[in-house]
C-alpha positions in Angstrom: -0.1 0.1 -0.4 1.6 3.1 -0.9 2.1 5.4 1.8 -0.3 8.7 0.5 -3.0 6.0 0.8 -2.2 5.0 4.1 -2.4 7.6 5.7 -5.7 8.5 4.3 -6.7 5.5 5.6 -5.4 6.4 9.0 -6.7 9.6 9.6 -9.9 7.9 8.6 -10.3 5.3 11.5 -8.7 8.1 13.7 -11.5 10.5 12.9 -14.3 7.9 13.3 -13.3 5.9 15.7 -11.5 8.8 18.8 -15.1 10.2 18.2 -16.5 7.3 19.2 -14.2 6.8 22.3 -14.5 10.3 23.3 -18.0 11.3 23.4 -19.4 7.3 24.1 -16.9 5.2 25.2 -13.9 7.2 27.2 -16.4 7.5 30.2 -17.8 3.8 30.3 -14.5 3.1 29.5 -12.9 4.5 32.4 -15.9 3.8 34.8 -15.6 0.1 34.3 -12.0 -0.6 34.7 -10.4 1.9 37.1 -11.5 -0.8 39.8 -9.8 -3.4 38.3 -5.7 -2.2 38.7 -5.8 -2.2 42.3 -3.2 -2.5 44.5 -4.0 -3.5 48.7 -3.6 -1.1 50.8 -5.0 -1.8 54.2 -7.6 -3.4 56.7 -10.0 -1.1 58.7 -13.0 -1.5 60.4 -15.9 -1.7 58.1 -18.1 1.5 58.1 -21.9 2.1 57.0 -22.3 2.2 53.1 -18.7 0.4 52.4 -19.2 -2.3 49.6 -19.6 -5.4 51.6 -17.4 -7.2 48.1 -14.6 -5.8 50.5 -14.7 -7.6 53.5 -11.9 -9.6 54.8 -13.6 -12.4 56.5 -10.4 -13.6 57.7 -9.9 -10.6 59.6 -13.7 -10.6 60.6 -13.7 -13.8 61.7 -10.3 -13.6 64.5 -11.6 -9.9 65.1 -15.6 -11.3 65.7 -16.1 -7.5 63.8 -16.4 -7.3 60.0 -13.2 -5.6 58.4 -13.0 -4.6 54.7 -9.5 -4.5 52.9 -8.8 -1.4 51.3 -7.0 -1.0 48.3 -5.5 2.0 45.8 -5.9 2.2 42.3 -2.9 2.3 40.3 -2.1 5.5 38.6 -2.1 4.0 34.9 -3.5 -0.1 33.6 -2.3 -1.3 30.5 -4.4 -2.2 27.8 -3.4 -5.2 25.5 -4.8 -5.7 22.0 -4.6 -9.4 20.6 -6.1 -9.4 17.2 -6.7 -12.2 15.1 -5.0 -11.6 11.4 -5.8 -15.6 10.0 -7.4 -15.5 6.6 -11.0 -15.7 7.7 -10.8 -12.1 8.8 -10.3 -11.3 5.3 -13.8 -12.7 4.3 -17.1 -10.0 4.3 -21.0 -10.3 2.7 -22.1 -7.2 3.2 -20.2 -3.6 3.3 -16.9 -4.4 4.6 -14.8 -7.3 5.9 -14.4 -8.3 9.2 -10.8 -7.1 9.4 -12.5 -3.6 8.6 -14.7 -3.9 11.5 -12.1 -5.7 13.8 -9.7 -2.4 13.0 -12.4 -0.2 13.8 -13.2 -1.6 17.4 -9.3 -1.9 18.1 -8.8 1.8 17.3 -11.8 2.7 19.3 -11.0 1.1 22.3 -7.2 2.1 22.1 -8.1 5.6 21.7 -10.4 5.1 24.7 -7.0 3.6 26.8 -5.0 6.5 25.8 -8.1 9.2 27.3 -7.6 7.1 30.7 -3.6 7.8 30.2 -3.4 4.2 30.2 -0.2 2.0 27.9 -2.0 0.6 25.2 0.0 -2.7 23.0 -0.3 -5.1 20.2 -0.4 -8.7 19.5 -1.5 -9.5 15.9 -1.3 -13.5 15.8 -2.4 -16.3 12.9 -0.9 -19.9 14.1 1.8 -18.0 15.5 2.3 -14.6 16.9 3.1 -12.4 14.2 3.9 -9.4 15.7 4.3 -7.9 18.9 4.0 -4.6 19.8 4.9 -3.7 23.9 2.5 -1.6 26.1 3.1 2.2 25.6 1.1 5.5 26.0 0.9 8.3 23.7 -1.2 9.4 20.2 1.4 8.7 18.3 2.1 5.1 19.5 -1.8 4.4 18.4 -1.8 5.8 15.2 1.5 3.1 14.9 -1.0 0.7 16.2 -4.0 1.7 13.5 -1.3 1.4 10.9 -0.3 -2.0 11.7 -3.9 -3.2 11.7 -4.7 -1.5 8.2 -1.2 -2.7 6.4 0.3 -5.7 8.0 0.4 -8.8 6.1 0.5 -11.6 7.7 2.9 -14.9 6.9 0.3 -17.4 7.9 -3.8 -17.9 6.8 -4.3 -20.6 9.8 -5.3 -19.8 13.1 -4.0 -20.7 16.8 -5.7 -18.6 19.5 -4.1 -21.5 22.1 -0.4 -20.2 20.9 -1.0 -16.7 21.0 -3.0 -17.0 25.2 0.5 -18.8 25.5 2.6 -15.6 24.2 0.5 -13.2 26.3 1.0 -15.3 29.7 4.5 -15.4 28.8 5.3 -11.8 27.8 3.1 -9.7 30.3 4.0 -10.2 33.8 1.7 -7.6 35.0 -2.5 -7.3 35.3 -3.8 -5.8 32.0 -7.4 -5.3 30.3 -7.1 -7.8 27.3 -9.4 -7.7 24.1 -9.2 -10.6 21.9 -10.7 -9.6 18.5 -11.4 -13.0 16.5 -14.0 -14.5 14.6 -13.0 -17.7 16.9 -13.1 -20.2 14.1 -10.7 -22.3 16.3 -11.3 -24.1 19.9 -8.6 -26.4 21.9 -7.6 -22.9 23.5 -9.6 -23.4 27.3 -6.8 -24.3 29.3 -4.7 -21.5 28.1 -7.5 -19.3 28.3 -8.0 -20.1 31.9 -4.4 -19.9 33.0 -4.0 -16.0 31.1 -7.6 -15.5 32.6 -7.0 -15.7 35.9 -4.0 -13.1 35.9 -6.0 -10.4 33.4 -9.3 -9.3 32.6 -9.9 -11.0 29.6 -13.1 -10.5 27.1 -13.3 -11.8 23.5 -14.9 -10.0 21.3 -16.3 -12.4 18.3 -16.9 -10.1 15.1 -18.7 -12.5 12.3 -19.9 -12.5 8.9 -23.5 -13.9 8.7 -22.2 -16.1 6.2 -20.2 -17.8 8.8 -22.8 -19.6 10.6 -24.6 -20.6 7.6 -25.0 -20.5 3.8 -27.8 -20.0 0.9 -29.1 -22.1 -1.2 -27.3 -21.4 -4.4 -26.4 -24.7 -6.4 -23.1 -25.7 -7.1 -20.8 -23.1 -5.9 -16.4 -22.6 -5.8 -15.4 -21.5 -2.3 -12.3 -20.4 -1.5 -11.0 -22.0 2.0 -9.4 -18.2 3.4 -7.2 -20.5 6.1 -5.9 -23.6 3.2 -5.9 -21.4 0.1 -8.1 -24.4 -2.0 -10.5 -24.0 -3.6 -13.3 -26.4 -3.7 -17.2 -27.1 -5.2 -19.5 -27.2 -2.7 -23.4 -28.5 -3.5 -25.2 -25.8 -1.9 -28.6 -27.1 -2.6 -27.8 -30.0 -0.2 -29.9 -29.8 2.5 -27.0 -32.4 4.8 -23.8 -30.0 3.3 -25.9 -26.5 4.7 -27.0 -29.0 7.8 -23.4 -29.7 8.6 -21.9 -26.3 7.5 -24.6 -25.0 10.3 -23.7 -27.4 13.1 -20.0 -26.5 13.0 -19.8 -23.3 13.0 -23.0 -23.4 16.4 -20.2 -26.5 17.6 -17.2 -23.5 17.5 -19.8 -20.7 18.5 -20.4 -22.8 22.3 -17.0 -23.6 22.4 -16.2 -19.9 22.7 -19.0 -18.9 24.7 -18.4 -22.1 27.5 -14.7 -21.7 27.1 -14.9 -17.9 28.1 -17.6 -18.2 30.6 -15.8 -21.0 32.6 -12.5 -19.2 32.8 -14.2 -16.4 34.4 -14.0 -14.5 31.2 -16.2 -12.1 29.2 -17.6 -12.2 25.8 -18.9 -10.0 23.5 -20.9 -10.9 19.8 -20.8 -8.4 17.0 -22.1 -9.2 13.7 -20.4 -6.9 10.5 -23.8 -5.6 9.6 -25.0 -4.7 13.1 -23.4 -1.8 15.5 -20.6 -2.8 17.6 -21.0 0.5 19.2 -24.3 -0.8 21.7 -22.9 -4.3 21.7 -19.7 -2.4 22.9 -21.8 -0.4 25.6 -24.1 -2.4 26.4 -20.9 -5.0 27.6 -19.4 -2.6 29.4 -22.0 -1.1 31.4 -23.1 -5.1 32.6 -19.8 -5.9 34.2 
């Protein structure tokens, strides 16, 4: 991509997503995650109006009266964006590819973090980690992340979420807010998700196309497997073919939802032809 075209695309995404982060997500992001980076300060006696979730039951039992843990909010948090750049992200039957929606969401989250003076990092992964940008503050850093999201060309078209999670656990020692943006057409990552989720505040953002879940009856259709590069002739008029396709899609979606829930992680689903703004806002408010 030529430099002029790239800068134009970066600017377009910056204008759109910065407006969203300034007017919509900034406050929601801060109120949702401000208490996630807390360090223990002291224990004191319970006072009327204190949050009962902060009660230290061991000390309370010892002194036979309620005591609560007092925490100090850390001055800064760290956000890590884990973005799937495998072949299936370059698919879309609506107005844009899944990759385009993922880029917009990632940019919006990054600007929201920057508003809060937090650090932002990036992991781009396929079946391996293809790019790692360590967390850092500042607008110029966020613009670099957006440029990479737009122009980075993956070496592989395959997906391995498990490997990406293992990398995350190895590279980030301090607790972080982590967003995994993917269509989650993969499985066998629950164990690594539980390990990472015990240390970090993780949210899966599933971005998908309506035809990821089912294919219409169009007769004999040549289809390109975006992750293997193979072209196969598929008989979409076959009810069995359409049923098997949908069954596999539902299996992967169920694995995604179940794995995140059992790992204590949050999850959001947004289709490329839907408003991700509403989906994310509702998620932030529910946390």
